[in-house]
C-alpha positions, -999 to +999 in steps of 0.1 A: +728-367-247+762-368-235+776-400-219+776-383-182+741-374-183+733-410-195+751-427-168+733-408-140+697-414-158+706-451-158+718-451-120+688-430-116+665-457-127+685-487-114+678-470-076+642-462-081+633-499-097+655-518-074+640-495-041+604-507-055+615-539-057+627-542-025+607-523+000+585-545+014+552-517+011+557-515-025+533-529-047+558-550-069+580-563-038+599-589-047+623-596-018+648-572+004+674-587-015+669-560-041+683-534-018+718-547-022+715-537-057+704-501-046+735-500-021+757-514-049+746-484-075+750-462-045+787-475-040+792-470-078+781-434-074+803-427-047+833-440-062+832-421-094+827-388-075+857-396-059+881-409-084+860-393-116+862-429-131+828-443-141+830-478-159+793-477-171+805-438-184+832-457-203+808-486-218+789-459-231+815-442-246+823-471-263+786-474-278+794-442-292+779-416-267+801-388-269+815-375-238+805-342-216+827-312-223+846-306-188 
């Protein structure tokens, strides 16, 4: 798995977990403040799409994951 793919898997997981923790209708609801984390991850995805730079991808490359082929 490339750093590009793993970054998106991690972001998707963060979004789904924070929504489950922040949505009042969820069976594992904790606090609506978790929705701020959802917004943070979404803003980072938007920023990386516009600038083509992502801190998570850089961290994963530093851990030894191979970069994407583009």
